[in-house]
N, C-alpha and C positions, 0 to 999 in steps of 0.2 A: 613415311614420305613416299609418294608415288610419282616417279618421273614419266611424263607422258610423251615427250618429244626430246628428239634430239636436235692486294691485301692491304690497300688497306686503309681505310679510314681508321684502321685498327678497329674494325667494327663489327657491330652487331646492328642489324636492322631489326628493331623490335616493334611490335604492334601490341599495345596494351588495350584490354577490353574490346573491339572491332574490333577461289572457293570452288570446292565442289559446289556450284551454286545450289541454293536451296531447291530441293527437288519438287517440282510443281510448276504451275503456270504463274509467271510473273504478271502482276496487274500492271496496268498502264499508269505509272505514277511519275511525277515530274522529278528530274534530278536537280540537285542544289549544287552548283559549282562555287567552291570556296576560294578558288584561285591558286596562286603559287606561294610557297613558304620557303624562305631561304635561311639555312643554318650554315655554321661555319665550314662544314665538309660535305654537306648534302642539300640539294634543293628538292623540294616536293612539288610536283608539277600537277596542275589540274586535279586538286583534292576535291573529290565529288561523292556525295551521298545520294542514294535512292531509297526511299521508303517503300518497300514491297510487301507490306503487312497484309494480313486478312482480317477485316476488310481493307481495301486499298485506301491509302492516305497519302497526302502530300506534305505532311507535317515533318519537320526536322526531328531526326532521332539523335544523331551524333552532335549536331550543332557545329558552329564555326570553330576551328582549332585555334590554338596559340602556338607559338614556337619558343622554345627556351633552349639555347645551345643547339644541338642537333635533334632535339625532341620536338615532335608534333603532338600536341596534347589536346584532346577533346574532352568536354565536360557535358555529357548528354543531358539535355534539358528535361526529357520525359521518355526515357527508353525503358518501358514497362510493358509487361503482359499481365492483365488483372481480370480475373474471372470470379468475382465475388457475389454472395447474395443468393439469388434463386437458382443458381447453377448456369454453366455455359462454358464458352471457349473463346480464347483470344490468342492469336499468333502475331508477334511483332518481329519483322525481319527488316534490318537496316543493312543495306549493301554500301560498302566503302570502296573506292578506287583511287589510286594515286600512282604516279610514276616517280621513283626515287632516282635522282641523277647524282652520281658522285662528282665532287668538285676537285679541281686540281689533280694531285696524285692519289686521292683517296680512292678506295675500292669498297664494295659492299659485300663483306664476307659471310655474314650469317643473318638470318632472320629469327627474331624472337617475337612471339606474341603472348601477351599476358592479359588477364581480364580480372575484374573484381565486381561483386555486387551482393545482393542479399535477397531472401525469399521469405514469404509468410505463408504457412499452411495452418488453418485453424478450423475448428468445428468438429462435429461428429460425422465422420465420413469413411470412405473405403479408399483403396489405392486408385479409384477412378478420379479422386481429387489429387491432382498432381501438377507440378511445374517442371520445366526443363530449360537448360541453356546449351547451346552448341554454337560453334564458330568454325566453319569450314573455310579453307583458304586455297586460292590459286595464286601461284607465283610464276611470273614469266621473266627469265633473264634475257634481255634484249640487246645488251652490249657487253663485250668482254675486252678489258684493257682499252677501252675507249673506241672500240670498233663495233659497229652493228653486226649482229648475227641473227640467223633464224631462231625464233624464240625457243628457249629450252623451258619447258613448262612442268611444274610438279604441283601436286595437291598434298594437302595435309589438314589435320584438325587439332584445334586447341584441346588439351586434356584438362577436365575440371575436376576439382576436389571440393568437398567430399562427394563420394558416391557417384562419380562420373557425370555430374551435372543434372542428374534426374532425382527428383524428390516427390514423395507422395505421403498422403495420410495412411495409417496413423503413425508410422515409424519415424517420419521426418517432420513431425508437427512442431511448430515454433513460430516466433515472431521476430523478424529481422535477423534470420539465420544467415551467417556469411558464407560466401563461396569465392573461390578463385580459380583461374585457369591460366596454363602456360603451355607454350610451344617453343622449341628451339631447333632450327635446322641450319646446317651449314650450306651456304650457297656455293662455296668453293668445291664441296663434295658433289654437288649437283653437276657442275661443270665437268669434273673428273669422270663421274659416272656416265656422262654423255659422250665420253671419248675426246673431249676437248682439253685444252690447257689455257691457263690465264685466270684472271679474277674479275668478277662482275663489276661493272660500272654503271649499268643502268638496269632497273628492276621495276616491273609493273606488278603491283599488288591488287588483288580482288579478294575482299573479305566480307563475308556474311556473318552478322551476329543475329542469332535467332532465339527468341524467347517465346515459350508457349505456357499457357495456363488452362487447366480444366478444372471445373468445380461441380460438386453436387449441391443440391438444395441444402441450405443451412451451413454451408462451408465457405471458407475464404482461401483463394489460391492466387498469389501474387508474386512476381519476380521482377527485379529491376537491375539496371547498371548503376555503378556509383558515379558520383561527380568526379571528374578527371579520370574517367574510367577507360579511355582509349588513348594510347600514346604510341607513336612511332619514333624509334630512337636509334641513333648511332653513337655507341660508346666503345672505348677500347676494351679489349679482353685483357685480364680476366674480370675486370670490374663490372662488366655489363650485368651479370646475373645478380650480383650483389646489390647494384643500384636499382634494379628492377624490383628486387625483393623489398628494399626500403621504400620505393615508391608504393608498392602494394600495401605495405603496412600502414603508410600515411592515408592511403585511400580507405582502408578498412577502419581507420580510427574515427571516422565520422560517417553518418548516414545522410543521404540527400533529403530524406523525408523525416518529419518529427515522429 
């Protein structure tokens, strides 16, 4: 976790499946504002996605979320990078932004990001046929104990398993091979490390989910997010990680595609 500048809903702010923003030039793509979503202890304001893929597209990747308790749940309709057949390249980058506002006496103590998906690598090829997933994050704490502050900003990246989210022929060949990713950061610690006291009550999240696929002639390279694969959640410690794991198992139990 890198701090750039300088309790409790009993909580963890978790983001499942959706930054050091993707390095490169963003294409001019329209943003989709899904509005505000109210949970018992947190309100998600201006939930917005932008498709900044190569080539540029205005198609929705995350899709409209639903809210269950303090969980904001996305079921990506077609979050895929696919480079199959004669060889080629596809990069799919979906940017997600929202402001999390604690309600009442709640505070936003931790951020958790988790992801789930699968990939397919097939055919006779070399390591030039490959797929990858990455998810860099920028978090800005903009209020402490209900009082606005100069943003305290840090960056981090979701850690993917297996193999760090990078897969290639021939060693990773397979169809529908599952992968997961998780990140957990203490926002209370970010405030302490910035030399301040108190607990965060407003947090701005910027998350990039990036899928890439490269193929050679006669090979298939495809990677995708799962249904219900992006969730932002506040839940009490220590149950948060357990609930996240159970949610991930549920996601992995079924594939979006036949």
